[in-house]
C-alpha positions as CSV (number, residue, x, y, z in Angstrom):
1,N,-34.8,51.0,105.6
2,K,-34.6,49.6,102.1
3,P,-37.4,47.4,100.8
4,L,-36.9,43.7,101.2
5,S,-36.1,42.1,97.9
6,L,-34.1,39.3,96.2
7,K,-32.7,39.0,92.8
8,L,-34.3,36.3,90.7
9,A,-32.9,35.0,87.4
10,V,-35.3,35.6,84.5
11,L,-35.8,33.5,81.3
12,I,-33.1,34.0,78.7
13,R,-34.4,35.0,75.3
14,S,-31.9,32.9,73.5
15,K,-33.4,30.3,71.1
16,N,-30.2,28.2,71.3
17,F,-29.8,26.4,74.7
18,L,-26.1,25.8,74.1
19,S,-25.4,29.5,73.6
20,A,-27.3,30.1,76.8
21,C,-25.0,27.7,78.6
22,M,-22.0,29.5,77.1
23,Q,-23.3,32.8,78.4
24,L,-23.3,31.4,81.9
25,V,-19.8,30.2,81.6
26,N,-18.8,33.6,80.3
27,M,-20.5,35.3,83.2
28,A,-18.8,32.8,85.5
29,Y,-21.4,32.8,88.2
30,K,-20.1,30.6,91.0
31,T,-23.2,28.7,91.8
32,L,-24.3,26.7,94.9
33,I,-27.2,24.3,94.2
34,I,-29.1,23.5,97.4
35,V,-31.2,20.4,96.9
36,N,-34.1,19.1,99.0
37,P,-33.5,15.3,98.8
38,F,-37.2,14.7,99.4
39,S,-38.1,16.6,96.3
40,N,-38.5,15.4,92.7
41,F,-34.9,16.4,91.7
42,Y,-33.5,13.4,89.9
43,Q,-34.2,14.5,86.4
44,F,-32.7,17.9,87.1
45,L,-29.4,16.5,88.4
46,H,-29.2,14.2,85.4
47,F,-29.8,17.2,83.1
48,L,-27.2,19.2,85.2
49,K,-24.5,16.7,84.5
50,E,-24.7,17.5,80.8
51,L,-23.9,21.2,81.4
52,S,-20.5,22.6,82.2
53,F,-20.6,25.6,84.4
54,P,-19.0,26.2,87.8
55,H,-21.3,24.8,90.5
56,E,-21.4,22.8,93.6
57,V,-24.4,20.6,94.8
58,V,-25.3,20.2,98.4
59,Y,-28.2,18.3,99.9
60,S,-30.2,19.6,102.8
61,K,-30.5,17.3,105.8
62,G,-33.9,18.4,107.1
63,P,-36.1,21.4,107.9
64,K,-34.2,24.7,108.3
65,H,-31.0,23.2,106.9
66,P,-31.4,24.9,103.5
67,Y,-31.6,28.2,105.4
68,F,-28.3,27.6,107.2
69,L,-26.6,26.4,104.0
70,A,-27.6,29.6,102.2
71,K,-26.8,31.9,105.0
72,E,-23.3,30.4,105.6
73,N,-22.4,30.1,102.0
74,A,-23.9,33.2,100.4
75,K,-20.6,35.2,100.7
76,D,-18.8,32.5,98.6
77,Y,-21.2,32.2,95.7
78,D,-22.8,34.5,93.1
79,M,-26.0,32.5,92.8
80,L,-27.7,30.1,95.2
81,V,-30.2,27.8,93.5
82,A,-33.1,26.2,95.5
83,V,-34.1,22.8,94.1
84,G,-37.3,21.8,95.8
85,G,-40.7,23.2,96.7
86,D,-41.9,26.3,98.3
87,G,-40.4,25.5,101.7
88,T,-36.9,25.0,100.2
89,V,-37.2,28.3,98.2
90,N,-38.4,30.1,101.3
91,E,-35.5,28.8,103.4
92,V,-32.8,29.5,100.8
93,G,-34.2,32.9,100.1
94,S,-34.4,33.7,103.8
95,G,-30.8,32.5,104.3
96,I,-29.6,34.8,101.6
97,L,-31.4,37.8,103.1
98,D,-30.2,37.1,106.6
99,S,-26.6,36.8,105.3
100,Q,-26.9,40.5,104.2
101,E,-25.3,39.5,100.9
102,D,-26.7,40.8,97.6
103,K,-26.9,37.5,95.8
104,I,-29.1,35.8,93.1
105,L,-31.7,33.3,94.2
106,G,-32.3,30.7,91.5
107,I,-35.4,28.4,91.6
108,I,-35.8,25.0,90.1
109,P,-39.3,23.8,91.0
110,A,-39.2,20.3,92.2
111,G,-41.8,20.3,95.0
112,R,-45.4,19.3,95.2
113,E,-47.2,22.6,94.6
114,N,-44.4,25.0,93.6
115,N,-46.6,28.0,94.2
116,I,-43.7,30.5,94.4
117,A,-42.3,29.3,91.1
118,R,-45.8,29.3,89.5
119,S,-46.5,32.9,90.6
120,L,-43.1,34.0,89.2
121,G,-43.8,32.3,85.9
122,I,-40.9,29.8,86.3
123,P,-41.5,26.8,84.0
124,F,-41.7,23.3,85.6
125,N,-39.7,21.9,82.7
126,Y,-36.1,21.5,83.9
127,E,-34.6,22.6,80.7
128,E,-36.7,25.8,80.5
129,A,-36.1,26.5,84.2
130,C,-32.3,26.2,83.6
131,R,-32.6,28.6,80.7
132,R,-34.0,31.1,83.2
133,L,-31.1,30.5,85.5
134,L,-28.6,31.0,82.7
135,G,-30.1,34.3,81.6
136,E,-28.4,37.6,82.0
137,K,-31.4,39.4,83.2
138,V,-32.1,39.5,86.9
139,T,-35.3,40.8,88.5
140,R,-35.9,41.9,92.0
141,I,-39.0,40.5,93.8
142,D,-40.8,41.7,96.8
143,V,-40.5,39.7,100.0
144,G,-42.6,40.0,103.1
145,K,-41.5,39.8,106.7
146,A,-43.7,38.9,109.8
147,N,-42.5,37.9,113.3
148,D,-38.9,38.1,112.0
149,K,-39.5,35.5,109.3
150,Y,-39.5,36.2,105.6
151,F,-42.1,34.9,103.2
152,F,-42.0,34.7,99.4
153,G,-45.5,34.5,98.0
154,N,-48.2,33.9,100.5
155,A,-48.8,34.4,104.2
156,G,-51.8,33.2,106.1
157,V,-53.4,33.5,109.5
158,G,-56.1,31.7,111.3
159,F,-57.5,28.7,109.6
160,T,-54.8,28.8,106.8
161,A,-52.1,28.8,109.4
162,E,-53.7,25.9,111.1
163,I,-53.7,23.9,107.9
164,V,-50.0,24.6,107.4
165,K,-49.3,23.5,111.0
166,Y,-50.9,20.1,110.4
167,Y,-49.2,19.7,107.1
168,N,-45.8,20.4,108.6
169,R,-46.5,17.7,111.2
170,I,-47.4,15.0,108.6
171,R,-45.5,16.0,105.5
172,F,-43.0,13.2,105.9
173,L,-46.0,10.8,105.2
174,K,-46.5,12.2,101.6
175,R,-44.6,9.3,100.1
176,I,-47.1,6.9,101.9
177,V,-50.3,9.0,102.1
178,P,-51.0,10.6,98.7
179,N,-53.4,13.3,100.0
180,T,-51.5,14.8,102.9
181,V,-52.7,18.3,102.0
182,D,-56.4,17.1,102.0
183,F,-55.8,15.4,105.3
184,S,-54.2,18.6,106.7
185,I,-57.3,20.6,105.7
186,W,-59.6,18.0,107.3
187,A,-57.6,17.8,110.5
188,A,-57.5,21.6,110.7
189,F,-61.2,21.8,110.1
190,V,-62.1,19.3,112.8
191,S,-59.8,20.8,115.4
192,Y,-60.0,24.5,114.6
193,R,-61.5,26.7,117.4
């Protein structure tokens, strides 16, 4: 059994962004960009239009869809980029791993917390995050697995898992209710036994 890991694109050291883009074109990574349409991705897509490299953009249609998009398409692409938050990154990464393909996972943080991107040092600025994707250096990261599910960053049990359970039930309200995380913590506290 080999250790679970994924490749992760690492920041290019180039000072010139245009030369970084040319490096990607020269490397000719065929890239699939999987976007969570509920994330803050508009600035990234506007920025992406200015770049010319081989890529396709697909939008997830709901929970678990990024997983299936990644798993089904990993054989056809060199790099799969998750544009969204921790859930999108986890699903795309899990799909790559379950495909048994050795592919690159790219991350463009566009979620609420972006803890995975933060822990990996990925900048929240789209231009800087793209520089990382365009880099030649790839780093392997450790990935955990529990109950046949992968996790990329944190895992929790007990009260922490209860908070996540409540958050997953009400996350669609985050456009209406600004403090869905706070509400999830409160709901878990009141109901936890």
